[in-house]
Structure formats: C-alpha cells, structure tokens
ZANU-29894 format. One line per 3 residues: number of its first residue (from 1); their letters; for each residue x, z, y of C-alpha. Coordinates in steps of 0.5 Angstrom, whole numbers. Each point is the difference from the previous one (the first is absolute). Layout:
% ZANU-29894
NUM) a) X,Z,Y ~ ...
END
This chain:
% ZANU-29894
1) msg) -41,174,-81 ~ 1,-7,-4 ~ -6,-3,-3
4) srv) 0,-5,-6 ~ -4,-6,-2 ~ -6,1,-5
7) ala) -1,-5,-5 ~ -7,-1,-1 ~ 0,-7,-4
10) all) -3,3,-6 ~ -6,1,3 ~ -2,-8,1
13) arl) -1,-1,-7 ~ -8,2,0 ~ 0,-4,6
16) has) 3,-6,-3 ~ -5,0,-6 ~ -6,1,4
19) sqf) -5,-6,1 ~ 0,1,8 ~ 7,-2,0
22) ael) -1,-6,-5 ~ -6,-2,4 ~ 5,1,7
25) qqr) 5,-4,-3 ~ -5,-6,-3 ~ -3,0,7
28) lrr) 7,-1,3 ~ 2,-6,-5 ~ -7,-3,1
31) dha) -1,0,8 ~ 7,2,2 ~ -3,5,4
34) asl) -3,7,0 ~ -2,6,4 ~ -1,7,-1
37) ihv) -3,6,4 ~ -1,7,0 ~ 8,1,-2
40) pha) 3,6,2 ~ 7,-1,3 ~ 3,4,-6
43) akg) -3,-4,-5 ~ 2,-7,3 ~ 7,1,-3
46) vlg) -3,1,-7 ~ -3,-6,0 ~ 6,-4,3
49) aal) 5,3,-5 ~ -5,-2,-6 ~ -1,-7,3
52) ard) 8,-1,0 ~ 0,0,-7 ~ -2,-7,-1
55) arl) 2,-3,7 ~ 5,1,6 ~ -4,3,5
58) vwi) 1,0,8 ~ -4,6,4 ~ -1,-2,7
61) arn) -2,7,4 ~ -2,0,8 ~ 7,4,2
64) pev) 6,2,-2 ~ -2,7,-1 ~ -5,-2,-5
67) aer) 4,-4,-4 ~ 5,5,-1 ~ -5,5,-3
70) vad) -3,-6,-4 ~ 7,-1,-3 ~ 1,7,-2
73) slr) -6,0,-3 ~ 1,-6,-4 ~ 7,3,-2
76) aws) -4,6,-3 ~ -5,-4,-4 ~ 5,-6,-2
79) adp) 4,0,-7 ~ 5,-4,4 ~ 1,4,7
82) dri) 7,-3,1 ~ -3,-7,1 ~ -5,2,5
85) tll) 3,-3,7 ~ -2,2,7 ~ 1,-5,6
88) epr) 0,3,6 ~ -1,-3,7 ~ 5,-1,6
91) ssl) -1,5,5 ~ 1,-6,6 ~ -6,-3,3
94) pye) -2,-7,0 ~ 4,-4,5 ~ 4,7,2
97) rge) 7,-1,2 ~ 4,5,-4 ~ 5,1,-5
100) lvv) -2,0,-7 ~ 1,7,-4 ~ 5,-3,-5
103) des) -3,6,-5 ~ -7,-3,1 ~ 2,-7,-1
106) agr) 4,2,-6 ~ -5,4,-3 ~ -5,-6,1
109) vaa) 5,-5,-3 ~ 1,4,-7 ~ -8,1,-1
112) laa) -1,-8,1 ~ 6,-1,-4 ~ -3,5,-6
115) wgs) -6,-4,1 ~ 2,-7,0 ~ 5,1,-6
118) ges) -6,3,-4 ~ 4,7,-1 ~ -6,3,4
121) ril) -7,0,-4 ~ -4,4,6 ~ 1,-2,7
124) vts) -3,5,5 ~ 0,-2,8 ~ -4,1,6
127) lla) -3,-6,4 ~ 5,0,5 ~ 6,0,-5
130) alq) -3,-6,-4 ~ -2,-4,7 ~ 7,1,3
133) nsa) 5,-7,-1 ~ 5,1,-5 ~ 5,-4,-4
136) dpt) -2,-3,-7 ~ 1,5,-5 ~ 3,-5,-5
139) alv) 5,-2,6 ~ 2,7,1 ~ 2,1,-8
142) egs) 4,-7,0 ~ 4,2,6 ~ 2,7,-2
145) lpl) 7,2,-2 ~ 2,3,-7 ~ 6,4,-1
148) lpg) 3,2,-6 ~ 6,4,-2 ~ 6,-5,-2
151) trm) -3,-6,4 ~ 5,-4,4 ~ -2,0,7
154) sld) 4,2,6 ~ -2,6,5 ~ 0,-5,6
157) eat) -5,-4,-4 ~ -4,5,-2 ~ -1,3,7
160) erv) -2,-7,3 ~ -5,-1,-5 ~ -3,7,1
163) aal) 0,-1,8 ~ -3,-6,-1 ~ -6,3,-4
166) gye) -2,4,6 ~ 4,7,-2 ~ 2,4,7
169) rvp) 7,2,0 ~ 1,8,2 ~ 5,5,-1
172) lvg) -3,4,-5 ~ -6,-3,-5 ~ -6,4,0
175) grg) -6,-5,1 ~ -2,-6,-4 ~ 2,-6,2
178) eya) 7,3,3 ~ 7,-1,-2 ~ 7,2,1
181) rrg) 7,-2,-1 ~ 6,4,-1 ~ 7,-2,-3
184) gil) -2,-3,-7 ~ -7,3,0 ~ -7,-3,2
187) dcf) -5,5,0 ~ -7,-3,0 ~ -8,3,0
190) pag) -3,-6,-4 ~ -8,-2,2 ~ -4,4,-5
193) aqa) 6,5,-2 ~ -1,7,-1 ~ 7,2,3
196) pmr) 6,-4,3 ~ 5,-3,-5 ~ 8,0,1
199) vew) 3,-7,-2 ~ 8,1,-1 ~ 5,-6,-1
202) fgd) 6,-1,-3 ~ 3,-6,3 ~ -5,-5,-1
205) eie) -4,3,-5 ~ -6,5,0 ~ 3,6,-3
208) sir) -6,5,0 ~ -7,1,2 ~ -2,7,2
211) sid) -6,3,3 ~ 2,5,6 ~ -4,6,3
214) pat) -1,-2,7 ~ 0,7,3 ~ 7,1,-3
217) qrs) 3,-7,-1 ~ 2,2,-7 ~ 0,-5,-5
220) gap) -4,2,-6 ~ -2,-3,-7 ~ 3,-7,-2
223) ltr) -5,-6,0 ~ 0,-6,-4 ~ -2,-5,5
226) all) -4,-1,6 ~ -4,-5,4 ~ 0,0,7
229) lpa) -7,-3,3 ~ 0,-3,7 ~ -1,6,5
232) sef) -4,-4,4 ~ -7,-4,-1 ~ 3,-5,5
235) plt) 6,-4,-2 ~ 4,-3,6 ~ 3,-5,-4
238) aav) 2,-7,4 ~ -5,-4,-3 ~ -6,6,1
241) vlk) 2,0,7 ~ 1,-7,1 ~ -7,-1,-3
244) akr) -3,5,5 ~ 3,-3,6 ~ -3,-7,-2
247) aae) -7,3,-1 ~ 1,4,7 ~ 2,-6,3
250) via) -6,-4,-3 ~ -5,5,2 ~ 3,0,8
253) akd) -1,-7,0 ~ -7,0,-2 ~ -1,5,5
256) dve) 4,-4,5 ~ 4,6,2 ~ 7,2,-1
259) lsp) 2,6,-5 ~ 1,6,4 ~ 7,3,2
262) alr) -1,6,-5 ~ -2,-5,-6 ~ 6,-4,2
265) adl) 5,6,0 ~ -3,2,-7 ~ 2,-7,-3
268) arw) 7,0,4 ~ 1,7,-3 ~ -1,-2,-7
271) eas) 3,-7,0 ~ 7,3,3 ~ 2,3,-7
274) stp) -1,0,-7 ~ -2,7,0 ~ -4,1,6
277) erg) -2,6,4 ~ -7,0,-2 ~ -2,3,7
280) dgl) -8,2,2 ~ -3,-7,-1 ~ -2,0,-7
283) eiw) -7,2,0 ~ -2,-5,5 ~ 4,-6,-4
286) spl) -3,3,-7 ~ -5,-6,-1 ~ 5,-5,1
289) iap) 6,3,-4 ~ -4,3,-5 ~ -7,-3,0
292) srp) -1,3,-7 ~ -5,6,-1 ~ 0,5,-6
295) ldq) -7,-2,0 ~ 2,-7,-3 ~ 3,3,-6
298) fng) -6,3,-3 ~ -2,-6,-4 ~ -2,2,-7
301) alv) -1,7,1 ~ -6,5,0 ~ -1,2,8
304) ild) -3,6,1 ~ -3,1,7 ~ -1,7,2
307) eps) -6,2,5 ~ -1,-8,2 ~ -4,2,6
310) eli) 6,4,3 ~ 5,-6,-2 ~ -5,-4,4
313) ssa) 1,5,6 ~ 7,0,-1 ~ 1,-8,0
316) esl) -4,0,6 ~ 4,5,4 ~ 7,-3,-2
319) arq) -2,-7,2 ~ -3,3,7 ~ 7,4,1
322) sae) 4,-6,-1 ~ -5,-5,4 ~ 1,5,6
325) rfd) 8,0,0 ~ 0,-7,-1 ~ -4,-1,6
328) vlk) 5,4,4 ~ 6,-4,-3 ~ -4,-7,1
331) ttr) -2,2,8 ~ 7,2,1 ~ 3,-7,-3
334) ilp) 4,4,-5 ~ -4,-4,-6 ~ -3,-7,0
337) psw) -7,0,-1 ~ 0,-2,-7 ~ 5,5,-2
340) pap) -2,2,-7 ~ -4,7,-1 ~ 4,5,-5
343) ipp) -7,3,-1 ~ -5,-5,-2 ~ -7,0,3
346) pav) -6,4,-3 ~ -3,-6,-3 ~ 6,-2,-3
349) slk) 2,7,-3 ~ -7,1,-3 ~ 0,-7,-3
352) lls) 7,2,-3 ~ -2,6,-3 ~ -6,-3,-3
355) slg) 4,-5,-4 ~ 6,4,-2 ~ 2,0,-7
358) aer) -3,-2,-6 ~ -5,6,0 ~ -3,4,6
361) lel) -3,7,-1 ~ -3,4,6 ~ 0,8,-1
364) tws) -3,4,5 ~ -3,7,0 ~ -6,-2,5
367) sea) -6,-4,-3 ~ 2,-6,4 ~ 4,-5,-4
370) grl) 1,-8,-1 ~ 2,-2,7 ~ 6,-3,-2
373) tks) -1,-2,-7 ~ -8,-2,1 ~ -1,4,-7
376) eps) -6,4,-2 ~ 2,7,1 ~ 0,5,-6
379) dsf) 0,7,-1 ~ 1,0,-8 ~ 6,5,-1
382) gwh) -4,6,3 ~ 6,4,3 ~ -1,5,6
385) dpl) 4,6,4 ~ 1,6,-4 ~ -5,5,1
388) mpa) 4,7,1 ~ -3,7,0 ~ 0,3,7
391) grt) 6,5,-1 ~ 4,-6,-3 ~ 6,4,-4
394) rel) -4,7,0 ~ -6,-3,-3 ~ 4,-6,-4
397) aeg) -1,4,-7 ~ -8,-1,1 ~ 1,-7,2
400) les) 4,-2,-6 ~ -5,4,-4 ~ -6,-4,3
403) wrr) 4,-7,-1 ~ 2,2,-7 ~ -8,1,-2
406) dga) -1,-7,3 ~ 5,-3,-5 ~ 5,-2,5
409) rvv) 7,-1,-1 ~ 4,4,5 ~ 7,-1,2
412) ivs) 3,4,6 ~ 6,-3,3 ~ 3,5,5
415) eqa) 7,2,3 ~ -2,7,-1 ~ -2,-1,-8
418) grl) 3,7,-2 ~ -3,4,5 ~ -7,-3,-1
421) sel) 1,1,-8 ~ 1,8,2 ~ -6,0,5
424) lae) -4,-3,-6 ~ 2,5,-5 ~ -2,5,5
427) aga) -7,-3,0 ~ 0,0,-8 ~ 1,-8,0
430) atp) 7,0,-3 ~ 3,-7,1 ~ 7,-1,-1
433) vsd) 4,-5,4 ~ 1,-6,-5 ~ 7,-4,0
436) alp) -3,-6,-1 ~ -7,-4,0 ~ -4,0,-7
439) sdp) 0,-8,-2 ~ -8,1,0 ~ -3,7,3
442) kpk) -6,2,-4 ~ -7,1,4 ~ 0,7,2
445) sit) 7,1,1 ~ 4,3,5 ~ 7,-3,2
448) llh) 5,3,5 ~ 6,-4,2 ~ 5,1,5
451) ggl) 1,-5,5 ~ -2,-4,7 ~ -6,-4,0
454) dgg) -4,-2,7 ~ -7,1,-2 ~ -5,1,-6
457) fqg) -7,-2,-2 ~ -5,1,-5 ~ -5,-4,-5
460) gvd) 2,-7,-2 ~ -1,-4,-7 ~ 5,5,-3
463) alt) -3,7,3 ~ 6,2,3 ~ 1,5,5
466) iit) 7,0,4 ~ 1,6,5 ~ 6,0,4
469) dre) 3,4,6 ~ -4,-3,5 ~ -6,3,-3
472) lfg) 3,6,-2 ~ 4,2,7 ~ -3,-6,5
475) atr) 7,-4,0 ~ 5,-3,-5 ~ 7,-1,1
478) vrr) 3,-7,2 ~ 4,-3,-5 ~ 5,-5,2
481) aav) 6,-4,-3 ~ 7,4,1 ~ 3,-6,3
484) hrr) 7,2,4 ~ -1,-1,7 ~ 4,1,6
487) git) -2,7,3 ~ 1,4,-7 ~ 6,4,4
490) rea) 2,0,7 ~ 7,-3,-2 ~ -3,-6,-4
493) aer) -6,-1,6 ~ 5,-1,6 ~ 3,-6,0
496) ltp) 8,1,3 ~ 2,-6,4 ~ 7,0,3
499) gdl) 1,4,6 ~ -5,5,-2 ~ 3,7,2
502) lvh) 0,5,-6 ~ 2,8,-1 ~ 4,2,-6
505) idh) -1,7,-1 ~ 8,1,-1 ~ 3,-6,5
508) glg) -5,0,6 ~ -3,-6,4 ~ 2,-7,-3
511) rfl) -2,-7,1 ~ -2,-4,-7 ~ 3,-6,-1
514) rmt) -2,-3,-6 ~ -1,1,-8 ~ 6,-1,-4
517) rrg) 2,0,-7 ~ 7,4,-2 ~ 3,2,-6
520) geg) 4,-2,-6 ~ -2,-5,-6 ~ -6,4,-3
523) der) 0,5,5 ~ -3,-3,6 ~ -5,3,4
526) dyl) -4,-1,7 ~ 2,3,6 ~ -2,1,7
529) eie) 5,-2,5 ~ 0,4,6 ~ 4,0,6
532) ygg) 2,6,4 ~ 4,1,7 ~ 7,-3,0
535) gdr) -2,-5,-5 ~ 1,4,-6 ~ -5,-2,-6
538) vfv) -3,4,-5 ~ -3,-3,-6 ~ -6,4,-3
541) pte) -3,-1,-7 ~ -7,-2,0 ~ -1,6,-5
544) qla) 1,5,6 ~ -5,-3,5 ~ -3,7,0
547) ria) 6,2,4 ~ -2,-5,6 ~ -5,-1,5
550) ryt) -2,-4,5 ~ 2,2,7 ~ -6,2,5
553) gae) 3,3,6 ~ 2,-3,7 ~ 2,-7,1
556) dpa) 7,-2,0 ~ 4,6,-3 ~ 7,0,-2
559) lsr) 2,-1,-7 ~ 3,6,-3 ~ 8,0,-2
562) lgg) 2,1,-7 ~ 5,5,-1 ~ -1,4,7
565) gew) -4,6,1 ~ -6,-3,5 ~ -5,0,-6
568) rra) 2,7,-3 ~ -1,3,7 ~ -6,-4,2
571) ker) -3,3,-7 ~ 3,7,2 ~ -4,0,7
574) aqr) -6,-2,-3 ~ 1,6,-5 ~ 1,5,6
577) aad) -6,-3,3 ~ -4,2,-6 ~ 3,7,0
580) dla) -2,1,7 ~ -7,0,-2 ~ 0,4,-7
583) del) -1,7,3 ~ -7,-3,4 ~ -2,-4,-6
586) lri) 1,6,-5 ~ -4,5,5 ~ -5,-5,0
589) yaa) -1,-1,-8 ~ 3,7,-2 ~ -8,2,0
592) rel) -2,-5,-4 ~ 6,1,-6 ~ -3,8,0
595) ahr) -7,-2,0 ~ -4,-1,-7 ~ -6,-3,-3
598) ppi) -3,-1,-7 ~ 3,-6,-3 ~ -4,-6,-1
601) dge) -1,-4,-7 ~ 2,-7,1 ~ -3,-2,-7
604) spw) -7,2,0 ~ -5,-4,-4 ~ -4,-2,7
607) lie) 7,-2,3 ~ 2,-4,-6 ~ -7,-3,0
610) fea) 1,-1,8 ~ 6,-4,-1 ~ -2,-4,-5
613) afp) -5,-3,5 ~ 5,-2,5 ~ -1,-8,0
616) fre) 7,-2,0 ~ 6,1,-4 ~ 5,5,4
619) tpd) 7,-2,2 ~ 6,3,-3 ~ 1,4,7
622) qlt) -7,2,0 ~ 0,3,-6 ~ 6,4,2
625) aie) -3,2,6 ~ -6,2,-4 ~ 4,4,-5
628) atk) 4,4,5 ~ -6,2,4 ~ -3,3,-6
631) adl) 6,3,-2 ~ 0,3,8 ~ -8,2,-2
634) akg) 2,4,-6 ~ 5,4,3 ~ -2,7,3
637) rpm) 2,-2,7 ~ -3,-4,5 ~ 2,-8,0
640) drv) 3,-4,6 ~ 1,-7,-2 ~ 1,-6,4
643) ivg) -2,-7,-3 ~ 3,-6,3 ~ -2,-7,-1
646) dvg) -2,-6,3 ~ -7,-2,2 ~ -4,-2,-7
649) ygk) 5,4,-5 ~ -5,5,-2 ~ 2,6,4
652) tev) -8,2,0 ~ -1,0,-8 ~ 6,5,0
655) alr) -4,4,5 ~ -7,-1,-4 ~ 3,3,-6
658) aaf) 3,6,4 ~ -7,1,3 ~ -3,0,-6
661) aal) 4,5,-4 ~ -1,5,6 ~ -7,-1,0
664) eag) -1,1,-7 ~ 4,6,1 ~ -6,3,5
667) rqv) 4,-2,7 ~ -2,-4,6 ~ 4,-6,2
670) all) 1,-3,7 ~ 3,-7,1 ~ 2,0,7
673) vpt) 1,-8,3 ~ 1,-2,7 ~ -5,-5,1
676) til) -8,-1,-1 ~ 0,-6,-4 ~ 6,3,-5
679) alq) -5,6,-1 ~ -6,-5,-1 ~ 5,-4,-5
682) hie) 2,7,-4 ~ -7,3,0 ~ -2,-7,-3
685) tfr) 6,0,-5 ~ -1,8,-2 ~ -8,-1,-1
688) rrl) 1,-6,-4 ~ 5,3,-5 ~ -3,7,0
691) aay) -7,-2,-1 ~ -1,2,-7 ~ 2,7,2
694) pfr) -3,6,3 ~ 4,1,6 ~ -3,0,7
697) lel) 4,-5,5 ~ -1,-1,7 ~ 2,-3,6
700) lsr) 2,3,7 ~ 2,-4,6 ~ -3,-3,6
703) sis) -4,-5,-3 ~ -5,5,-3 ~ -5,3,4
706) tak) 1,7,3 ~ -5,3,-4 ~ 3,-3,-6
709) qge) 7,3,2 ~ -3,7,1 ~ -3,-1,-7
712) vva) 7,-2,-3 ~ 3,6,3 ~ -5,5,-2
715) gln) 1,-3,-7 ~ 8,1,0 ~ -1,7,2
718) dgs) -5,2,-5 ~ 4,-4,-6 ~ -6,-5,-1
721) vdl) 4,-6,2 ~ 6,-1,-5 ~ 4,-6,3
724) vva) 0,-2,8 ~ 3,-6,2 ~ 1,1,8
727) thr) 3,-3,6 ~ 3,5,6 ~ -7,4,-1
730) lls) 3,4,-5 ~ 5,3,4 ~ -5,3,5
733) kdv) -1,8,0 ~ -7,0,-3 ~ 2,-3,-6
736) sfs) 2,5,-6 ~ 0,0,-7 ~ -3,4,-6
739) rlg) 6,-2,-5 ~ 4,-5,3 ~ 5,-2,-6
742) lli) 3,-7,2 ~ 2,-3,7 ~ 1,-8,-1
745) vde) 3,-3,7 ~ 0,-7,0 ~ 5,-3,5
748) ehr) 2,6,3 ~ 4,-4,6 ~ -6,-2,3
751) fgv) -2,8,2 ~ 2,3,6 ~ 4,6,2
754) vak) -6,5,0 ~ -3,-3,-6 ~ 7,1,-4
757) erl) 0,7,2 ~ -7,2,-2 ~ 2,-4,-7
760) ksi) 7,5,0 ~ -4,6,0 ~ -5,-2,-5
763) rae) 6,-3,-5 ~ 3,7,-2 ~ -6,2,-4
766) ldv) -2,-6,-4 ~ 2,-7,-4 ~ 2,-5,5
769) mtl) 1,-8,-2 ~ 2,-5,6 ~ -1,-7,-1
772) tat) 4,-5,4 ~ 3,-7,1 ~ 4,2,5
775) pip) 2,8,0 ~ 2,3,6 ~ 8,2,1
778) rtl) -2,8,-1 ~ -4,-2,-6 ~ 5,-4,-3
781) nla) 6,5,1 ~ -4,6,-3 ~ -1,-5,-6
784) lsg) 7,-2,-1 ~ 2,7,1 ~ -4,2,-6
787) ird) -5,5,4 ~ -5,-5,0 ~ -1,-4,-7
790) lst) 0,-7,1 ~ -3,-6,-5 ~ 1,-7,2
793) iet) -4,-6,-2 ~ 4,-6,0 ~ -3,-4,-5
796) ppe) -5,-5,2 ~ -7,-1,-4 ~ 0,-5,-5
799) drh) -1,-7,4 ~ 0,3,7 ~ 2,-5,5
802) pva) 5,2,5 ~ -2,1,7 ~ 1,-6,4
805) trv) 0,1,8 ~ 0,-6,5 ~ 1,0,7
808) aea) -3,-7,3 ~ -3,-3,6 ~ -8,1,1
811) sle) -4,-5,-4 ~ -7,0,-3 ~ 2,-4,-6
814) lvr) 6,5,-2 ~ -5,6,1 ~ -6,-4,-4
817) dal) 5,-2,-6 ~ 3,7,-1 ~ -7,3,0
820) are) -3,-6,-4 ~ 6,2,-5 ~ -2,7,-1
823) ler) -7,-2,-1 ~ 1,-5,-5 ~ 4,6,-4
826) ggq) -6,4,1 ~ 4,5,5 ~ -2,3,6
829) syy) 4,-1,7 ~ 0,4,7 ~ 0,-4,6
832) vhn) 3,5,6 ~ -2,-1,7 ~ 1,5,4
835) rve) -4,-2,6 ~ -7,3,-1 ~ -3,-4,6
838) sie) 1,-6,-4 ~ 0,2,-7 ~ -7,-3,-2
841) aaa) 2,-7,3 ~ 6,1,-5 ~ -4,1,-5
844) eql) -5,-6,1 ~ 6,-4,1 ~ 2,2,-7
847) rgl) -7,-1,-3 ~ 0,-7,3 ~ 7,-2,-4
850) lpd) -3,4,-6 ~ -7,-1,-1 ~ -1,3,-7
853) ari) 4,6,1 ~ -3,7,2 ~ 3,2,6
856) vvg) -1,7,4 ~ 2,3,6 ~ 3,7,1
859) hgq) 3,4,6 ~ 1,7,3 ~ -6,-1,5
862) mes) -5,-1,-5 ~ -5,6,-2 ~ 3,4,-6
865) ral) -6,-2,-5 ~ 1,-7,1 ~ 7,0,0
868) erv) 0,4,-7 ~ -5,-5,-3 ~ 4,-6,2
871) mga) 7,3,-3 ~ -4,3,-6 ~ -3,-7,-1
874) fvr) 7,-3,1 ~ 4,5,-5 ~ -6,-1,-5
877) get) 2,-8,0 ~ -7,-2,3 ~ 3,-3,6
880) dil) 6,-5,0 ~ 3,0,6 ~ 1,6,5
883) vct) 1,-1,7 ~ 2,6,3 ~ 5,4,5
886) ti) 5,4,-2 ~ -5,6,-2
END
C-alpha cells in the first residue's frame, strides 16, 4: 500500500490567533527562552509548525529515530513542507577508524547546505548529528559545481572536479555521492538529489543533462540545470590537509611526543594526490579538518529543545563513550594526550544548548522543564493524549458522539479512511471521506481524511481532537522520503568489478571486463563487456541485466566457450536431473492437488483493518507476495507457498496476514520454528499485532513448564487455542488439532529428517507456507518446477542498512565500539559465547565496558522458566545485550 502525506496547516489558524500563542511569542522575544510542560509528543509538531511561520526553526531531539518522527509530523502541519530538512548523524563512532559511508556524508552535506543557503526553513536534528564535526555550510555551497546544458567544460575537467568534490567512482551509479564515466557521458548522484543524473558531452560542451533510473540505468526526463554539492563533509584540499598537519604537529610538540605511525600514514595518503583516497581516519581527524559543528550555524533561529532531561542524558552518554575510546588511543600512543575531542564534555554541550540561537523553547510531556533555559515552566495550552473508547474502532461512533457533545472539532487521519467511513455508516454516524481539510472546521464537526500521521491529541486552545491510526489500530505507518538508494534491485545493488564471474542465460559462464558505451551517433547505449573461453567477448546492453546473474558455484570454474555445445549440454544435464525427480515429486503432491477446502476471503473488513495497522510501508516485493498468498487462499485447493527473503525483509508480515485470514475463517494456525528464542520473538510479534482481536495465541516449547505444555496441547485438541507458535515440540505424537488450517514453517532447513517426514504427512491436508532466507535444494527445486509456489522478497525495507560482516583479531575495544554503536541507535545485540562455564565472566566483562547497558545471560543449562524470562525480556526490548550460547 502506498500512503499519502496529509496537509493539516489550515488547522493552525485558531492557534495563531489565540492569546496563549501570542503570550508564548512575547515571552520568547522578551526573555529569549521559555519552557512548556505536559505537551503530548503528537502536539509538539503542531506548535513547532505554528512558530515557524514567523521564524526559522531548529529542532533538537535526543536521537535520530525521534528526529525522523518529528520531521514527519512537522511536514504534515507545515504550510511549506518542502522546506523542512532532516540532518542525520554519521553512523561512525567518535575516534573510530572506519571508512565514511559516502551516502551518509552526502546527505549531511545536502542538509547543511540547504540550511546555510536559507532554502530550509526548519532543520530537525538529533543531538549527535548536531555535535559531529562538519564543514561550514557556506563553504559547502561555495565549493559546489553547477552544470548547465550549453556550458563549455571538457569531460576530463568535469570528472576531475567531481572527484575533487569527494564523489566515489563506481561501475554503475546507485547511491548518493557516486559517479561513473563511460565514453562521452558522466553519471553522477548529487548530494541531496532524489535520483542520479546523466550528463552527455558533444566535444567540450555539455549537450544534455537527464535523470536516470538507478535500477535500469536508463535515461529519463531532461534537467535544465544541476548543482553538484561536495559529497563529503571533509574537503581534503592541499590547504586543508596542510592546516590539519600543522595543527597536529603543534599538539604533538606540546605533549612532547611524536605523531603515531597511523597518523603519519593518514597525512601521507592525503598529501600524495590532488584527489586522495580518504581511507579510514577521517573521524579521528575531524576536529582538525572540519572544526565547525552544525550547532555553530543556528544563530538567529528559534531552537526547540525536545525533552531537555533526555538531551542532558544523551550528552552525558555521548561524552562518556568518546572519553572511553580516547583513553584507549592515548594509552596505546596512537593519539597525543591533547588531541581535540570530536564530542565535547557534557558541561560544554549543555552550555552550548542553553545558549543556542536567538530564542530557545523547551518542550516536554513531563512536569519537569527549565533545566537548560532556566525559565519558568508553563502549561498554558492544555493539550493531552486522546481518550479513546475501550473498543477502539468498534466503539468509535460512540466516542465521536461524545466528543461532538463536548463541542470538539474532530479530525480523523487514517490510511483506512474508506473502511472507517463504512464502519461509521454502519453504526449510524455517516462520515464521508473528505478530499481536503476545511479551512476552519466548525465546533462539533467531524472530518475524515486519508493519510498518515504519527499520533493524535486532544484539547488545547482550539478544541481540536486529532485521531490517527495509532489510536485506532495501535500503530501508524513509517513514512520516509522515496530517495533512490542502492539496493532497489539486485542488479543495481551488486557492484560489478573487473574479473567478477557472471552467468548469462544464453551464453553461460563468463568474466566481466568493464562497462563500455557503443553504437552510432545518436544511438549509443551502455554495455557490459563479458569475456568467454578462448578470448571471445559478448557485449550485453544494460537493458538486459535481468538475463545475467552472479556466479555462485565452485571456485576457479572454466569459462564457457561461445559457439560450442558445452553450455547447452550442461543445461540439458540439469534438465534430465530434474526430470528424474518428477515422478517422486508428482506422487508427493498429487494428493494436495486433489484435496479441496472452502476458499478464504482475502478482502474481509477485519483483514483490511489488520493490514492498516502495519506500522511500516510494504515493499513492492512484499506486496507481490501478499497478493499471491491471498490468491492462493481464495482458491479451492490447499496452498503450498515458499517465501524467500533475507533477514529483515518482511517475510513475517506476509505470514501474519495469511494467519489472520485463516483465523478469521475459523481455522487453527501453527507456526513451527527451529529455536526457542525465535519462538519467543514470533509469539511477541503475533500477540502485539493481534492484540485487538478475539484470538487465543499460545507458545509451545521447552521454555514453558510441563503443566503449561499440557494445557496448550489440550487447547489445540479441543480447538480453544487458535494459534500456536512452537518448536520441535509441535511434532510430538501427543499433539493433535481440532481444525488446523494453516501451517507456517520458518527456516525449514533447520529441521532434521524425522521432523521433515512428520511435516510431509501433515502437509497433504492443509495450507502450508514456508519462510526461508536459504531454501534447501529440494524446496527450491519444487518451487522452480512449479509444484510449490515461490515468492521472492528482494526489495529491502526503506533505509535498511546492508549487513556488515567483519572478521578481526579479538579486541575488547572493537567489541565495545560495535555494541556502543548499536546502543546509540536504540538497537539490541547478541553476544555469542559458547562456553557455559565462563559465560557469566564474559557478561561481567561487558558490563565493565558498557556500564549503562542492560545485559542479561541466557544458555541451555538454565532452568526453563528462568530462560523464558530472560529471552522474553530481550524480545520485548527490556534489555539491550543478550550474552548467550547458540540456543
């Protein structure tokens, strides 16, 4: 489903005209500071958008996740949402040696340049993003490269200038901060752009500039001009490097030490070329290369300090992490004792926050404020969280009538506005979906809008009641800007380098040589040049990328020869092997084809409501898999579908929707998983998503008591348990079902032969869905032969970072940095330690490294209830790090 941004700026008129708003503005002008308490999170965006009418505004949140939600809320309430900019932090930690992520740095450059040029009216940032060193925004804009058709500039000169701006050369452009040169064209993904562009030359003159699709590499609409901002916050010009070198030498001389070999190697690399390789030391050198911070650019703005007590805690935590890393680098003499800190001490950070901008406003939902601005807290606006009827959507009509009697102006913002309108009409409270918001809704009015909003609130000076999907369904969709990023398709995601082995469906195994551009004048196209056995070459146009795949077989294979029968014979052998399995496969699945069951409705009102409660935007592949599953269920024969997708790509949501449809049809559902912790994770997810519906969900695994297991087994037998999430215990002979209709198997390859035989005997009689990231050969064979249906989820969720795998020498500093990075972003971590006798000592060591982290231990020799408590707390997010064995 695709969502739409709702426009609520018209509702600000009464707030602007209120005496409370005028009094707040007067306090800010007089005292340059104010603080408001008891402000619901959803109402903060309303006030911020209202204040931005008369002043440029900077919003500082405690972490990047909160900042992103605030930016979305402000866009909904702002009259000019395109002038709202989100400044995200770099993912690297202070003092960390690691190459900067070009896409991240380019995004920060674009955000700072938009603020520095005045293009942005509201800047939303986390505290970390505002504290990280970065180049001055004015210098970033002045150093940019404008490109216009008709401009005289050689391709060589343009390429050099693009490289000097920090853009990374790649074979195919797919991410911000990248460029590729082929023939007479230059592809580039500018910092801040929504899509890459293609610049074509005629001689030494720019002939045209067009947008390009990173998935297909095809040219699109023409552009009248383009502005290439620097792709890096750290310009490594000769002057900048020399200045940083001299500053480092002064620090070393003051401390009476020599610069370490690592620091000297950084300088030597940067001094060796006019477009140097950046390497992995920029985060360490950032205070000397780019001493400015985004905080320095907020003069003249109204600064909103969101939840000041949490900002103070965040400043203390960031400074402590930075100091701990510096102590290690100082002790090992990698850095001089007086090397400047990338994150200032807490006292310095708090002093900066308390004096930022022209005016400062503290906002908090609690009763404690004024810690940064020293201002008297006020609760003058009177907002509060919505008081919803107990039955949510089922009792919404009664709630609306109550609010109407109180004279409220009710606005409902929902992704399922059409369905809500039907429900309200059935309850006798007909409320049509409005195309647009009235400029001034009247008291006792009800307006229903289609769109997404993070949360609602009630009360205030304008007697508004805002109701969203969060109040109605328990969650809202996550909306992010649709920026093209590498990973949209497999072809665009995988970077081809010379020497990579590729398989062409027609020609067989070959070796990639390079990208090239061929064709007559006016008809040039991009080609992959692939070498085959005997030195033969094939030029494959980029439009045919779908006919090529990476080779994933044995090492050092022989290249196929063109014109011979080798590749044809190899395909024929594979075909014969498949044919040999056909009789067995047909016997196994003939019974399923002959079996019948009543069709299941995939568009019921409850299912539509359940889908609307999904808190994220479905990816295209996810939607395709969901629709295919619904089509299977609507047929009169049992489903047997394999869902293949990487970890975190959304397979569980596909299973959830199939399970809901089966449950609503009165059938039992069983989810079979290979491990205890996976069972706990799934039961928590299913309970959270199905909490509003009258289904009984249970867990069946070794982590629960024998008595509880007996109770669950009895419930499955008599039909009182509707859905069970279970480990191998489900396959025991004492387990039987009253009306089992759907079996979901997660990671089938992790089950043994005996378990698979038991599954095979069950499968002939019911719908089956298999979830896997690595399908076993037999499953894949069945899917490819058409006997089992296959759905692949290759599209990653928006803004999903690729999995990074690193093999390194054991180092406590490395472990601490990796875990601290995950803690900083609000995530959780597993620490696998496969020796039960020393696992507690390992946990104590981690507690010493990360005193603020919530660390627990879990292993197979623990008492079952204790293990369940530990794992349950981890799954619910109540702990940060699980030190565990491979259980």
